[in-house]
C-alpha positions in Angstrom: 140.2 -10.8 191.7 143.4 -11.6 192.4 143.2 -7.9 194.4 140.3 -9.1 196.6 142.0 -12.8 196.9 145.5 -10.8 198.1 143.4 -8.3 201.3 141.3 -11.2 202.2 144.8 -13.6 203.1 146.3 -10.7 204.1 143.6 -10.5 207.3 143.2 -14.1 207.6 147.0 -14.7 208.6 146.8 -11.7 211.0 143.2 -13.0 212.4 145.6 -17.2 213.0 147.8 -14.9 214.8 145.9 -12.8 217.3 142.8 -16.3 217.9 144.2 -18.8 220.0 146.4 -16.7 221.5 143.9 -14.1 222.9 145.6 -14.0 226.7 148.9 -13.7 225.9 151.6 -11.0 225.8 154.6 -9.7 222.8 152.6 -10.7 219.6 153.7 -9.3 216.4 151.3 -9.1 213.9 152.9 -6.7 210.1 151.0 -7.0 207.1 152.9 -5.5 204.0 150.7 -4.0 201.2 151.3 -2.7 197.3 148.8 -2.0 194.4 145.3 -1.0 194.7 142.2 -1.1 196.2 143.5 -2.8 199.4 142.3 -3.5 203.0 144.3 -4.8 206.3 142.7 -5.4 208.9 144.8 -6.8 212.9 142.9 -7.1 216.1 144.5 -8.6 219.6 143.4 -8.8 222.4 145.9 -8.3 225.7 149.4 -7.1 226.6 152.7 -5.8 225.0 151.8 -6.7 221.2 153.1 -5.4 218.0 150.3 -4.2 215.0 152.1 -2.6 211.5 150.4 -1.5 208.7 152.3 -1.0 205.2 150.2 0.3 202.7 152.0 1.6 199.0 150.8 1.5 195.3 148.2 3.3 193.1 146.4 3.2 195.9 142.9 5.3 193.2 139.4 5.0 192.6 136.7 4.6 195.1 135.9 1.2 196.2 134.1 0.9 199.8 131.2 2.4 200.9 133.5 3.8 204.8 129.4 4.1 206.7 131.7 6.1 209.6 133.0 9.7 208.3 130.8 9.0 204.8 132.0 8.4 202.2 133.8 5.8 200.0 137.4 4.8 200.2 139.4 2.9 197.9 142.2 1.7 200.6 141.2 0.4 203.9 143.5 -0.2 207.2 142.5 -0.7 210.4 144.0 -1.9 214.1 141.8 -3.3 216.7 144.1 -3.4 220.1 142.5 -4.1 224.3 144.8 -4.4 226.9 148.3 -2.5 228.3 151.1 -1.3 226.0 150.7 -2.1 223.0 151.7 -0.5 219.3 149.9 0.2 216.7 151.6 1.8 213.8 150.1 2.3 210.4 152.4 3.5 207.5 150.9 4.6 204.0 152.1 5.7 201.3 150.4 6.6 197.4 151.6 7.9 194.2 148.1 8.6 192.3 145.8 11.8 192.0 142.7 9.4 192.9 143.2 8.6 196.4 140.7 7.7 198.6 141.8 6.6 202.2 141.1 5.2 205.8 142.8 4.6 208.2 142.1 3.8 211.6 143.4 3.1 214.8 141.5 1.5 217.8 142.7 0.7 221.8 141.1 -0.3 225.1 143.8 0.2 227.7 146.4 1.9 229.0 150.5 2.6 228.3 149.7 2.2 224.4 150.3 3.2 221.4 149.6 4.5 218.5 150.5 6.2 215.3 149.6 7.2 211.8 151.6 8.4 208.6 150.4 9.2 205.7 152.3 10.7 202.7 151.6 11.5 199.0 154.7 10.7 196.8 152.2 12.4 193.6 148.8 14.4 193.3 146.6 13.4 196.4 143.1 13.2 196.6 141.1 12.9 201.1 141.5 10.4 203.4 140.8 9.7 207.0 143.0 9.7 209.8 141.8 8.6 213.5 142.8 7.4 215.9 140.7 6.2 219.7 142.3 5.5 222.9 140.4 4.7 226.1 142.2 4.4 229.1 145.0 6.5 231.0 148.7 6.9 229.7 147.7 6.7 226.2 149.9 8.1 223.2 148.8 9.0 219.7 151.0 10.4 216.6 149.5 11.2 213.5 152.2 12.7 210.6 149.7 13.3 207.4 151.0 15.4 205.0 149.7 17.2 201.0 151.9 17.2 198.7 152.7 21.2 196.4 151.0 19.4 193.7 147.8 21.6 192.6 145.1 18.3 193.0 145.8 17.4 196.5 142.5 18.9 198.1 142.1 17.4 201.5 143.8 15.0 204.3 141.3 14.6 207.4 142.7 14.1 210.6 141.0 13.3 214.1 141.9 12.0 217.7 139.9 10.8 220.6 141.6 10.5 223.9 139.3 9.8 226.9 140.8 9.1 229.8 144.0 10.6 231.7 147.5 11.6 231.2 147.1 10.7 227.9 149.4 13.0 224.9 148.6 13.2 221.4 150.5 14.9 218.8 149.9 15.8 215.5 151.6 17.0 211.9 149.1 17.6 209.8 148.9 20.1 206.5 151.3 21.0 203.0 152.7 23.1 200.4 149.6 23.4 198.5 148.2 26.3 196.9 145.0 24.4 196.4 142.0 23.6 198.7 144.8 22.3 200.6 145.5 20.6 204.9 144.8 18.1 206.8 142.3 19.6 208.5 142.3 19.1 212.8 139.8 17.1 214.9 141.1 16.2 218.6 140.1 15.5 221.4 141.0 14.9 224.7 138.4 13.7 227.6 140.0 14.2 231.9 143.3 15.0 233.2 146.7 16.2 232.7 146.4 15.8 228.9 148.8 16.9 226.4 148.1 17.7 222.6 151.1 19.4 220.7 149.6 20.6 217.1 151.7 21.2 213.8 149.7 22.7 210.9 149.5 24.9 207.6 147.1 25.2 204.9 145.2 23.2 207.2 141.9 24.4 210.2 142.1 22.8 213.5 139.3 21.8 216.1 140.3 21.2 219.6 138.6 20.3 222.6 139.7 19.6 226.7 137.5 18.4 229.3 138.8 18.5 232.3 141.2 20.0 234.7 145.2 21.0 234.1 145.2 19.9 230.0 148.0 21.6 228.3 147.7 22.7 224.7 150.6 23.8 222.2 150.3 25.0 218.5 152.2 26.0 216.0 150.3 26.7 213.2 150.5 28.8 209.6 148.7 29.9 206.8 151.9 29.8 203.4 148.9 31.1 200.9 146.5 33.1 202.2 145.4 34.4 199.7 143.9 30.6 198.6 143.7 29.7 202.1 141.3 30.9 205.3 142.9 28.8 207.9 141.3 28.7 211.3 141.5 27.3 214.9 138.8 26.8 216.8 139.4 25.5 220.3 137.6 25.0 223.8 139.0 23.9 227.5 136.4 23.2 229.8 138.2 22.8 233.8 140.7 24.7 235.6 144.5 25.4 235.3 144.0 24.6 231.8 146.9 26.2 229.3 147.4 27.4 225.9 150.3 28.4 224.8 153.5 26.8 222.5 156.9 25.0 221.1 160.0 26.1 219.0 161.4 23.4 217.8 161.5 21.4 221.3 162.0 24.6 223.5 158.7 24.7 224.7 157.3 28.3 224.8 155.1 30.3 226.7 152.9 31.7 224.0 151.6 29.8 220.5 152.2 30.7 217.1 150.6 31.7 214.9 150.8 33.2 211.4 148.1 34.6 208.6 145.3 32.2 210.7 142.4 33.3 212.6 142.0 31.4 216.6 138.9 31.2 218.8 139.6 30.7 221.8 137.7 30.1 224.6 138.5 28.9 228.3 135.3 27.9 231.2 136.6 27.7 234.5 139.2 29.0 236.8 143.4 29.7 237.1 143.6 29.1 233.1 145.8 30.5 230.9 146.0 31.9 227.5 149.3 32.7 225.5 149.2 33.4 221.2 151.9 35.1 218.9 150.6 35.7 215.8 152.6 36.7 212.8 150.9 38.4 209.5 148.0 40.0 208.6 145.3 37.7 212.0 142.7 38.0 214.4 141.9 36.8 217.4 139.0 35.9 219.9 139.6 35.1 223.4 136.4 34.4 225.6 137.3 33.5 228.7 134.6 33.0 231.9 136.6 32.3 235.5 137.9 33.8 237.9 142.1 34.1 238.2 142.6 33.4 234.2 145.1 35.2 232.6 144.7 35.9 228.4 148.5 37.6 226.4 148.0 38.2 223.7 151.0 39.5 220.6 150.6 40.6 217.0 153.1 41.9 215.0 154.7 42.5 211.6 153.7 45.3 209.0 149.9 44.0 209.0 146.3 44.4 209.8 145.3 43.0 213.1 142.4 42.1 215.2 141.7 41.4 218.4 139.5 40.6 221.1 139.1 39.6 224.0 136.8 39.1 226.8 136.7 38.0 230.0 134.2 37.2 233.4 134.6 37.0 236.7 137.0 38.1 239.2 141.0 38.6 239.8 141.5 38.6 235.6 144.2 39.6 233.7 144.6 40.5 229.9 147.2 42.1 227.5 147.6 43.2 224.0 150.1 44.2 222.3 150.4 45.2 218.4 153.4 46.4 216.3 154.9 45.9 213.4 157.8 44.1 214.1 
């Protein structure tokens, strides 16, 4: 009963800060919780607000029936913001092998910032981290890490952005030989958007609709015998690019190790650049004109490549080597 009371009180305090000042600027709302079966929710409307939720502890068990995505969660964090130049942050650290978490940020407006940090310091289990942003010039960051304990299972990561000049940065994965990893589902609709994904021991589904969009990838599988990591990628529009990066250095080819890649671009003047090192396979489809596909598969391992292009003035290059 005391835990439930704490959760309800936290929500009420934040509502008290928000209600009655909806059109004002520069309000701050903070919730800090330590315990089990926690609830936290912040709602803000206006400009230049800040919202932060931090939850720590033995976040074990099942308690909430989450109809979307359709499973139960022990700990629930939700931030809703409508307006411009708002900031939302959720930090979640658990120390339990029976954790089930639901973490979500919704933002509607322009120039907003959202960040979810999801970490386990012991065994982990299921969690769902989601950021939805509607509008232009927004930024979303999700950092979801799984430990190397044998019961680390899965952590779903999803970002949806609808608008122009948005950016999504995701670090997902872990160091587990069990089912591990943080699968990512990232969608952007609009023009001049950017996705940067660093992922280990996990799968990714990426979709960008619009023109002049960019997807950068670094994707590795440390334990290919246990985990069959895959990247499924589609871009629809013109002048889109799939490339990579190495730290802060931008490169013209994405990096993938011991993994599977399947990518399709539909439109004109699009580019796919991919470097695979390990026991990899790649399937690339490009439909349109003046498109370019560059595939380099290295290291002393079995490689598989399949490039299909339909249209005029397209270019494809495959390099396979043992070093």
